[in-house]
C-alpha positions as CSV (number, residue, x, y, z in Angstrom):
1,X,32.0,68.5,167.4
2,X,29.1,66.3,168.6
3,X,27.7,69.1,170.7
4,X,27.6,71.3,167.6
5,X,26.0,68.7,165.6
6,X,23.3,68.2,168.1
7,X,22.8,72.0,168.5
8,X,22.4,72.3,164.7
9,X,20.0,69.4,164.4
10,X,17.9,70.8,167.2
11,X,17.6,74.1,165.2
12,X,16.1,72.2,162.2
13,X,12.5,71.7,163.1
14,X,9.1,71.4,161.8
15,X,6.2,73.4,163.2
16,X,2.5,73.0,162.5
17,X,-0.4,75.2,163.8
18,X,-4.1,74.2,163.4
19,X,-6.9,76.4,164.3
20,X,-10.3,74.8,164.9
21,X,-13.0,77.3,164.8
22,X,-15.8,75.0,165.9
23,X,-13.9,73.8,169.1
24,X,-12.2,77.2,169.5
25,X,-8.8,75.5,169.9
26,X,-5.4,75.9,168.4
27,X,-3.1,72.8,168.2
28,X,0.6,73.3,167.8
29,X,2.8,70.3,166.9
30,X,6.7,70.7,166.8
31,X,9.4,68.2,166.2
32,X,13.1,68.0,165.4
33,X,15.5,65.4,164.3
34,X,16.9,64.9,167.9
35,X,13.7,65.7,169.7
36,X,10.4,63.9,170.2
37,X,7.2,65.1,168.6
38,X,5.5,67.6,170.9
39,X,1.8,68.5,170.7
40,X,0.0,71.3,172.5
41,X,-3.5,72.2,172.5
42,X,-5.0,75.5,173.8
43,X,-8.2,77.4,173.7
44,X,-8.0,80.2,171.0
45,X,-8.9,82.7,173.7
46,X,-5.6,82.0,175.4
47,X,-3.7,83.6,172.5
48,X,-2.2,86.7,174.0
49,X,-0.5,88.1,170.9
50,X,0.3,87.2,167.4
51,X,3.0,88.8,165.0
52,X,5.3,88.4,162.2
53,X,8.9,87.9,163.1
54,X,11.7,89.0,160.7
55,X,15.1,87.2,160.5
56,X,17.8,89.4,159.0
57,X,20.7,87.4,157.4
58,X,24.2,88.9,156.8
59,X,23.9,87.6,153.2
60,X,20.6,87.7,151.2
61,X,17.0,88.6,151.9
62,X,15.4,88.3,155.3
63,X,13.0,85.5,156.1
64,X,9.8,85.6,158.0
65,X,7.8,83.5,160.4
66,X,4.4,83.9,162.1
67,X,4.4,83.7,165.9
68,X,1.6,83.3,168.5
69,X,2.2,83.8,172.1
70,X,0.0,82.2,174.8
71,X,-1.1,83.7,178.0
72,X,1.2,81.1,179.9
73,X,4.2,82.8,177.9
74,X,4.8,79.8,175.6
75,X,5.5,80.8,172.1
76,X,4.9,78.9,168.8
77,X,6.3,79.8,165.3
78,X,5.8,78.7,161.9
79,X,8.8,77.5,159.9
80,X,10.2,80.5,158.3
81,X,9.6,81.6,154.8
82,X,11.3,83.9,152.3
83,X,7.8,85.2,151.3
84,X,6.5,88.1,153.5
85,X,3.2,87.9,151.6
86,X,2.7,84.3,152.5
87,X,3.3,85.0,156.2
88,X,1.2,88.1,156.1
89,X,-1.8,86.1,154.7
90,X,-1.5,83.6,157.6
91,X,-1.5,86.5,160.1
92,X,-4.5,88.1,158.3
93,X,-6.4,84.8,158.5
94,X,-5.7,84.3,162.2
95,X,-6.6,87.9,162.9
96,X,-9.9,87.5,161.2
97,X,-10.6,84.3,163.2
98,X,-9.8,85.9,166.4
99,X,-12.0,88.8,165.6
100,X,-14.9,86.4,164.9
101,X,-14.6,84.5,168.0
102,X,-14.5,87.7,170.3
C-alpha cells in the first residue's frame, strides 16, 4: 500500500518552463510531493523537438501537454490541460521564438 501511495504521489507533479529570449535559454523546473525541486537550464538551441502530447482517458475527454525534447534526450512537459487551444498557443509561441533565434 505504501508503494502505491508513493507511486501516485510521484505522478502528481508541477512543471514550469521559462524561455529567456535575451539569454537564449530555457529553464525547466519540476517538483512533486515526494521529490525535491529540480531545475534544469539549457540553451534554446539545444531543443531537438517540441510537440503536443495527447492523453486519452477511458472516460471523458482527452487532456494535452506541451513537450520539449533536448538534444541529450531529456524531456520536459507542461502540466496537462483539458484545453487543446491553450496548449496549441504555447506551442505556437515557442515555435515563433525558435524561428526568430535561428
